[in-house]
Every structure is written in C-alpha cells, then in structure tokens.
MIDOSE-1310 file (N, C-alpha, C; in nm, 2 decimals, decimal comma, always signed):
residues 58
xxxx	+0,79/+0,34/-3,33/+0,68/+0,28/-3,26/+0,71/+0,29/-3,11; +0,82/+0,22/-3,02/+0,84/+0,24/-2,88/+0,85/+0,38/-2,82; +0,90/+0,47/-2,94/+0,90/+0,62/-2,84/+0,76/+0,68/-2,87; +0,69/+0,65/-2,94/+0,53/+0,69/-2,96/+0,44/+0,65/-2,87
xxxx	+0,50/+0,49/-2,81/+0,44/+0,43/-2,69/+0,45/+0,51/-2,56; +0,59/+0,54/-2,58/+0,63/+0,63/-2,42/+0,56/+0,74/-2,39; +0,58/+0,80/-2,52/+0,50/+0,94/-2,50/+0,37/+0,95/-2,50; +0,28/+0,87/-2,55/+0,15/+0,85/-2,49/+0,13/+0,81/-2,35
xxxx	+0,20/+0,70/-2,31/+0,21/+0,71/-2,16/+0,23/+0,78/-2,08; +0,32/+0,86/-2,14/+0,36/+0,99/-2,04/+0,23/+1,09/-2,05; +0,16/+1,11/-2,14/+0,07/+1,19/-2,18/-0,05/+1,15/-2,08; -0,05/+1,01/-2,08/-0,20/+0,99/-2,00/-0,14/+0,98/-1,85
xxxx	-0,04/+0,96/-1,80/-0,01/+0,99/-1,65/-0,01/+1,14/-1,64; +0,06/+1,20/-1,69/+0,07/+1,38/-1,71/-0,10/+1,44/-1,66; -0,18/+1,39/-1,75/-0,35/+1,44/-1,80/-0,39/+1,40/-1,64; -0,36/+1,28/-1,58/-0,42/+1,24/-1,46/-0,32/+1,22/-1,34
xxxx	-0,26/+1,33/-1,36/-0,11/+1,35/-1,25/-0,18/+1,28/-1,10; -0,28/+1,36/-1,03/-0,36/+1,31/-0,93/-0,39/+1,21/-0,89; -0,45/+1,12/-0,99/-0,50/+0,98/-0,97/-0,39/+0,92/-0,95; -0,28/+0,92/-1,03/-0,15/+0,85/-1,03/-0,08/+0,86/-0,92
xxxx	-0,07/+0,98/-0,86/+0,00/+1,02/-0,73/-0,06/+0,95/-0,61; -0,21/+0,96/-0,60/-0,24/+0,87/-0,51/-0,23/+0,75/-0,52; -0,25/+0,67/-0,62/-0,24/+0,53/-0,66/-0,08/+0,46/-0,59; +0,00/+0,56/-0,65/+0,12/+0,54/-0,59/+0,16/+0,51/-0,45
xxxx	+0,09/+0,64/-0,40/+0,12/+0,66/-0,25/+0,06/+0,53/-0,15; -0,08/+0,50/-0,23/-0,12/+0,38/-0,16/-0,05/+0,27/-0,17; +0,01/+0,22/-0,30/+0,06/+0,11/-0,33/+0,18/+0,09/-0,19; +0,30/+0,21/-0,20/+0,35/+0,23/-0,12/+0,33/+0,18/+0,03
xxxx	+0,21/+0,25/+0,05/+0,18/+0,21/+0,18/+0,13/+0,09/+0,22; +0,04/+0,03/+0,10/+0,01/-0,10/+0,13/+0,15/-0,24/+0,17; +0,26/-0,16/+0,07/+0,41/-0,23/+0,06/+0,45/-0,23/+0,20; +0,45/-0,11/+0,25/+0,50/-0,10/+0,39/+0,42/-0,15/+0,48
xxxx	+0,31/-0,15/+0,46/+0,24/-0,25/+0,60/+0,26/-0,38/+0,58; +0,26/-0,47/+0,43/+0,30/-0,58/+0,43/+0,46/-0,63/+0,49; +0,53/-0,55/+0,46/+0,68/-0,59/+0,47/+0,67/-0,58/+0,65; +0,61/-0,51/+0,72/+0,59/-0,49/+0,85/+0,52/-0,60/+0,92
xxxx	+0,42/-0,66/+0,85/+0,35/-0,79/+0,90/+0,40/-0,89/+0,87; +0,54/-0,89/+0,75/+0,57/-1,03/+0,75/+0,72/-1,03/+0,82; +0,80/-0,88/+0,85/+0,86/-0,90/+0,94/+0,87/-0,88/+1,07; +0,77/-0,88/+1,13/+0,73/-0,87/+1,24/+0,62/-0,96/+1,32
xxxx	+0,58/-1,09/+1,25/+0,48/-1,14/+1,29/+0,45/-1,19/+1,42; +0,52/-1,20/+1,50/+0,52/-1,25/+1,62/+0,45/-1,11/+1,70; +0,52/-1,02/+1,71/+0,47/-0,87/+1,73/+0,33/-0,87/+1,72; +0,28/-0,88/+1,61/+0,14/-0,86/+1,51/+0,07/-0,94/+1,60
xxxx	+0,12/-1,08/+1,61/+0,03/-1,18/+1,67/+0,00/-1,14/+1,83; +0,08/-1,07/+1,88/+0,08/-1,04/+2,03/-0,01/-0,94/+2,02; -0,01/-0,82/+1,94/-0,13/-0,73/+1,93/-0,30/-0,78/+1,91; -0,29/-0,87/+1,83/-0,40/-0,94/+1,78/-0,45/-1,02/+1,89
xxxx	-0,35/-1,08/+1,98/-0,40/-1,13/+2,09/-0,48/-1,05/+2,20; -0,40/-0,95/+2,21/-0,44/-0,88/+2,33/-0,58/-0,77/+2,28; -0,59/-0,77/+2,15/-0,70/-0,70/+2,12/-0,86/-0,76/+2,12; -0,81/-0,91/+2,07/-0,92/-1,01/+2,14/-0,92/-1,01/+2,27
xxxx	-0,87/-1,03/+2,34/-0,87/-1,02/+2,51/-0,95/-0,91/+2,53; -0,92/-0,78/+2,48/-0,97/-0,67/+2,51/-1,13/-0,66/+2,48; -1,18/-0,73/+2,36/-1,32/-0,74/+2,30/-1,37/-0,88/+2,39; -1,31/-0,98/+2,46/-1,36/-1,04/+2,54/-1,41/-0,98/+2,65
xx	-1,30/-0,92/+2,68/-1,34/-0,86/+2,83/-1,47/-0,74/+2,83; -1,51/-0,70/+2,70/-1,65/-0,63/+2,68/-1,73/-0,70/+2,71
C-alpha cells in the first residue's frame, strides 16, 4: 500500500512537472522574503518610512 501511494504521487508530480516547479519556486521566494523581513525588521521599517515620506512629498 505505501509503495503504491508513493508511486501514484510521483506520477502526478511528473505529469504536471511545470506547475509543481513553479509552485516550489514561489514557495522558496516567499520563504526567503519572509526570512529577510524577520531578520531585518528595522531595516525594512526604515525603507517603509522613507517610502511614506516620498509619498507624502508628492
């Protein structure tokens, strides 16, 4: 039973290879973006303040 489930899962992934590759890349980019936001929250806050000041000066 576990072998059959694994075989069918691999078959589905291989049949829709492009879709799964796109989804994995998007999840990786989101995780990287989230890690940067959490690690450098003060840096991001500074950029947001600068952007807000820019919008206020328009």
